[in-house]
PyMOL CGO cylinders between C-alpha atoms (Angstrom):
from pymol import cmd
from pymol.cgo import CYLINDER

trace = [
    CYLINDER, -31.23, -9.16, -15.94, -29.47, -11.14, -12.89, 0.3, 1, 1, 1, 1, 1, 1,
    CYLINDER, -29.47, -11.14, -12.89, -27.30, -13.75, -13.38, 0.3, 1, 1, 1, 1, 1, 1,
    CYLINDER, -27.30, -13.75, -13.38, -28.76, -17.12, -12.74, 0.3, 1, 1, 1, 1, 1, 1,
    CYLINDER, -28.76, -17.12, -12.74, -26.96, -19.40, -10.89, 0.3, 1, 1, 1, 1, 1, 1,
    CYLINDER, -26.96, -19.40, -10.89, -29.35, -22.42, -10.26, 0.3, 1, 1, 1, 1, 1, 1,
    CYLINDER, -29.35, -22.42, -10.26, -31.61, -24.60, -12.36, 0.3, 1, 1, 1, 1, 1, 1,
    CYLINDER, -31.61, -24.60, -12.36, -33.77, -27.36, -10.90, 0.3, 1, 1, 1, 1, 1, 1,
    CYLINDER, -33.77, -27.36, -10.90, -35.78, -29.93, -12.64, 0.3, 1, 1, 1, 1, 1, 1,
    CYLINDER, -35.78, -29.93, -12.64, -38.22, -32.88, -11.14, 0.3, 1, 1, 1, 1, 1, 1,
    CYLINDER, -38.22, -32.88, -11.14, -37.90, -36.49, -12.22, 0.3, 1, 1, 1, 1, 1, 1,
    CYLINDER, -37.90, -36.49, -12.22, -40.34, -35.82, -15.28, 0.3, 1, 1, 1, 1, 1, 1,
    CYLINDER, -40.34, -35.82, -15.28, -38.43, -32.88, -16.48, 0.3, 1, 1, 1, 1, 1, 1,
    CYLINDER, -38.43, -32.88, -16.48, -35.19, -34.64, -16.20, 0.3, 1, 1, 1, 1, 1, 1,
    CYLINDER, -35.19, -34.64, -16.20, -36.72, -37.65, -17.97, 0.3, 1, 1, 1, 1, 1, 1,
    CYLINDER, -36.72, -37.65, -17.97, -37.78, -35.45, -20.78, 0.3, 1, 1, 1, 1, 1, 1,
    CYLINDER, -37.78, -35.45, -20.78, -34.32, -33.72, -20.94, 0.3, 1, 1, 1, 1, 1, 1,
    CYLINDER, -34.32, -33.72, -20.94, -32.57, -37.07, -21.10, 0.3, 1, 1, 1, 1, 1, 1,
    CYLINDER, -32.57, -37.07, -21.10, -35.25, -38.61, -23.82, 0.3, 1, 1, 1, 1, 1, 1,
    CYLINDER, -35.25, -38.61, -23.82, -34.43, -35.44, -26.15, 0.3, 1, 1, 1, 1, 1, 1,
    CYLINDER, -34.43, -35.44, -26.15, -30.70, -35.96, -25.54, 0.3, 1, 1, 1, 1, 1, 1,
    CYLINDER, -30.70, -35.96, -25.54, -30.60, -39.55, -26.56, 0.3, 1, 1, 1, 1, 1, 1,
    CYLINDER, -30.60, -39.55, -26.56, -32.93, -38.29, -29.47, 0.3, 1, 1, 1, 1, 1, 1,
    CYLINDER, -32.93, -38.29, -29.47, -35.49, -40.80, -28.75, 0.3, 1, 1, 1, 1, 1, 1,
    CYLINDER, -35.49, -40.80, -28.75, -39.00, -40.53, -30.35, 0.3, 1, 1, 1, 1, 1, 1,
    CYLINDER, -39.00, -40.53, -30.35, -40.63, -43.84, -29.29, 0.3, 1, 1, 1, 1, 1, 1,
    CYLINDER, -40.63, -43.84, -29.29, -40.98, -45.84, -26.29, 0.3, 1, 1, 1, 1, 1, 1,
    CYLINDER, -40.98, -45.84, -26.29, -41.99, -45.65, -22.59, 0.3, 1, 1, 1, 1, 1, 1,
    CYLINDER, -41.99, -45.65, -22.59, -39.16, -44.78, -20.34, 0.3, 1, 1, 1, 1, 1, 1,
    CYLINDER, -39.16, -44.78, -20.34, -38.21, -44.28, -16.65, 0.3, 1, 1, 1, 1, 1, 1,
    CYLINDER, -38.21, -44.28, -16.65, -35.38, -42.37, -14.65, 0.3, 1, 1, 1, 1, 1, 1,
    CYLINDER, -35.38, -42.37, -14.65, -32.69, -45.04, -13.95, 0.3, 1, 1, 1, 1, 1, 1,
    CYLINDER, -32.69, -45.04, -13.95, -30.35, -43.98, -11.11, 0.3, 1, 1, 1, 1, 1, 1,
    CYLINDER, -30.35, -43.98, -11.11, -27.17, -45.72, -9.99, 0.3, 1, 1, 1, 1, 1, 1,
    CYLINDER, -27.17, -45.72, -9.99, -25.89, -45.02, -6.42, 0.3, 1, 1, 1, 1, 1, 1,
    CYLINDER, -25.89, -45.02, -6.42, -22.52, -45.55, -4.58, 0.3, 1, 1, 1, 1, 1, 1,
    CYLINDER, -22.52, -45.55, -4.58, -22.90, -46.29, -0.87, 0.3, 1, 1, 1, 1, 1, 1,
    CYLINDER, -22.90, -46.29, -0.87, -19.80, -45.99, 1.59, 0.3, 1, 1, 1, 1, 1, 1,
    CYLINDER, -19.80, -45.99, 1.59, -20.15, -47.02, 5.10, 0.3, 1, 1, 1, 1, 1, 1,
    CYLINDER, -20.15, -47.02, 5.10, -18.24, -45.29, 7.74, 0.3, 1, 1, 1, 1, 1, 1,
    CYLINDER, -18.24, -45.29, 7.74, -18.49, -43.55, 11.18, 0.3, 1, 1, 1, 1, 1, 1,
    CYLINDER, -18.49, -43.55, 11.18, -19.69, -40.12, 11.11, 0.3, 1, 1, 1, 1, 1, 1,
    CYLINDER, -19.69, -40.12, 11.11, -20.77, -37.24, 13.58, 0.3, 1, 1, 1, 1, 1, 1,
    CYLINDER, -20.77, -37.24, 13.58, -20.12, -33.74, 14.54, 0.3, 1, 1, 1, 1, 1, 1,
    CYLINDER, -20.12, -33.74, 14.54, -17.52, -34.69, 17.25, 0.3, 1, 1, 1, 1, 1, 1,
    CYLINDER, -17.52, -34.69, 17.25, -15.27, -37.57, 18.58, 0.3, 1, 1, 1, 1, 1, 1,
    CYLINDER, -15.27, -37.57, 18.58, -18.11, -38.14, 21.22, 0.3, 1, 1, 1, 1, 1, 1,
    CYLINDER, -18.11, -38.14, 21.22, -21.01, -37.96, 19.11, 0.3, 1, 1, 1, 1, 1, 1,
    CYLINDER, -21.01, -37.96, 19.11, -19.92, -40.47, 16.05, 0.3, 1, 1, 1, 1, 1, 1,
    CYLINDER, -19.92, -40.47, 16.05, -22.05, -42.94, 15.09, 0.3, 1, 1, 1, 1, 1, 1,
    CYLINDER, -22.05, -42.94, 15.09, -22.24, -45.80, 12.25, 0.3, 1, 1, 1, 1, 1, 1,
    CYLINDER, -22.24, -45.80, 12.25, -23.76, -44.28, 8.97, 0.3, 1, 1, 1, 1, 1, 1,
    CYLINDER, -23.76, -44.28, 8.97, -23.58, -44.54, 5.10, 0.3, 1, 1, 1, 1, 1, 1,
    CYLINDER, -23.58, -44.54, 5.10, -22.69, -41.89, 2.38, 0.3, 1, 1, 1, 1, 1, 1,
    CYLINDER, -22.69, -41.89, 2.38, -24.83, -42.07, -0.84, 0.3, 1, 1, 1, 1, 1, 1,
    CYLINDER, -24.83, -42.07, -0.84, -23.37, -40.61, -4.17, 0.3, 1, 1, 1, 1, 1, 1,
    CYLINDER, -23.37, -40.61, -4.17, -25.24, -40.77, -7.24, 0.3, 1, 1, 1, 1, 1, 1,
    CYLINDER, -25.24, -40.77, -7.24, -22.90, -42.33, -9.58, 0.3, 1, 1, 1, 1, 1, 1,
    CYLINDER, -22.90, -42.33, -9.58, -24.74, -42.40, -12.91, 0.3, 1, 1, 1, 1, 1, 1,
    CYLINDER, -24.74, -42.40, -12.91, -28.36, -40.89, -14.10, 0.3, 1, 1, 1, 1, 1, 1,
    CYLINDER, -28.36, -40.89, -14.10, -30.00, -42.55, -17.41, 0.3, 1, 1, 1, 1, 1, 1,
    CYLINDER, -30.00, -42.55, -17.41, -33.01, -43.69, -18.91, 0.3, 1, 1, 1, 1, 1, 1,
    CYLINDER, -33.01, -43.69, -18.91, -34.49, -47.36, -18.94, 0.3, 1, 1, 1, 1, 1, 1,
    CYLINDER, -34.49, -47.36, -18.94, -37.24, -48.74, -20.64, 0.3, 1, 1, 1, 1, 1, 1,
    CYLINDER, -37.24, -48.74, -20.64, -40.69, -48.96, -18.75, 0.3, 1, 1, 1, 1, 1, 1,
    CYLINDER, -40.69, -48.96, -18.75, -41.92, -52.23, -18.30, 0.3, 1, 1, 1, 1, 1, 1,
    CYLINDER, -41.92, -52.23, -18.30, -45.83, -53.56, -17.36, 0.3, 1, 1, 1, 1, 1, 1,
    CYLINDER, -45.83, -53.56, -17.36, -45.02, -52.81, -13.38, 0.3, 1, 1, 1, 1, 1, 1,
    CYLINDER, -45.02, -52.81, -13.38, -43.58, -49.24, -13.99, 0.3, 1, 1, 1, 1, 1, 1,
    CYLINDER, -43.58, -49.24, -13.99, -45.90, -46.86, -11.96, 0.3, 1, 1, 1, 1, 1, 1,
    CYLINDER, -45.90, -46.86, -11.96, -47.59, -44.52, -14.35, 0.3, 1, 1, 1, 1, 1, 1,
    CYLINDER, -47.59, -44.52, -14.35, -46.52, -41.48, -12.46, 0.3, 1, 1, 1, 1, 1, 1,
    CYLINDER, -46.52, -41.48, -12.46, -42.76, -42.29, -13.18, 0.3, 1, 1, 1, 1, 1, 1,
    CYLINDER, -42.76, -42.29, -13.18, -42.91, -43.00, -16.81, 0.3, 1, 1, 1, 1, 1, 1,
    CYLINDER, -42.91, -43.00, -16.81, -43.06, -40.88, -19.81, 0.3, 1, 1, 1, 1, 1, 1,
    CYLINDER, -43.06, -40.88, -19.81, -43.65, -41.62, -23.62, 0.3, 1, 1, 1, 1, 1, 1,
    CYLINDER, -43.65, -41.62, -23.62, -40.88, -40.38, -25.73, 0.3, 1, 1, 1, 1, 1, 1,
    CYLINDER, -40.88, -40.38, -25.73, -43.20, -39.79, -28.74, 0.3, 1, 1, 1, 1, 1, 1,
    CYLINDER, -43.20, -39.79, -28.74, -45.10, -37.43, -26.70, 0.3, 1, 1, 1, 1, 1, 1,
    CYLINDER, -45.10, -37.43, -26.70, -42.40, -35.09, -25.82, 0.3, 1, 1, 1, 1, 1, 1,
    CYLINDER, -42.40, -35.09, -25.82, -40.41, -34.83, -29.33, 0.3, 1, 1, 1, 1, 1, 1,
    CYLINDER, -40.41, -34.83, -29.33, -41.99, -32.57, -32.15, 0.3, 1, 1, 1, 1, 1, 1,
    CYLINDER, -41.99, -32.57, -32.15, -41.52, -34.36, -35.53, 0.3, 1, 1, 1, 1, 1, 1,
    CYLINDER, -41.52, -34.36, -35.53, -39.00, -31.63, -36.46, 0.3, 1, 1, 1, 1, 1, 1,
    CYLINDER, -39.00, -31.63, -36.46, -36.77, -32.70, -33.53, 0.3, 1, 1, 1, 1, 1, 1,
    CYLINDER, -36.77, -32.70, -33.53, -36.89, -36.42, -34.58, 0.3, 1, 1, 1, 1, 1, 1,
    CYLINDER, -36.89, -36.42, -34.58, -34.43, -35.88, -37.44, 0.3, 1, 1, 1, 1, 1, 1,
    CYLINDER, -34.43, -35.88, -37.44, -31.72, -34.94, -35.48, 0.3, 1, 1, 1, 1, 1, 1,
    CYLINDER, -31.72, -34.94, -35.48, -28.90, -37.30, -34.78, 0.3, 1, 1, 1, 1, 1, 1,
    CYLINDER, -28.90, -37.30, -34.78, -28.25, -39.09, -31.37, 0.3, 1, 1, 1, 1, 1, 1,
    CYLINDER, -28.25, -39.09, -31.37, -25.80, -36.91, -29.16, 0.3, 1, 1, 1, 1, 1, 1,
    CYLINDER, -25.80, -36.91, -29.16, -24.22, -40.23, -27.90, 0.3, 1, 1, 1, 1, 1, 1,
    CYLINDER, -24.22, -40.23, -27.90, -24.56, -43.68, -26.28, 0.3, 1, 1, 1, 1, 1, 1,
    CYLINDER, -24.56, -43.68, -26.28, -23.06, -45.21, -23.42, 0.3, 1, 1, 1, 1, 1, 1,
]
cmd.load_cgo(trace, "trace")
């Protein structure tokens, strides 16, 4: 079997993985992402420099959904954890 060198997840799959890692078994949750922004001058050469911005992902987490959260972005933790898994202790908190 070949070595796997890439795994990808869409936002819902990432939400489910994070909810399982946090041992959540209740509540509606959305993905929370903190970005760092850095302005600068960028370009392929000195003559083609233009103002721009770099965007970095600083942190990724879960945030409890509110009534305004779009349903397409929300997961219900009770739907993704089988009862047997709900007895595990949490992996850690921030």
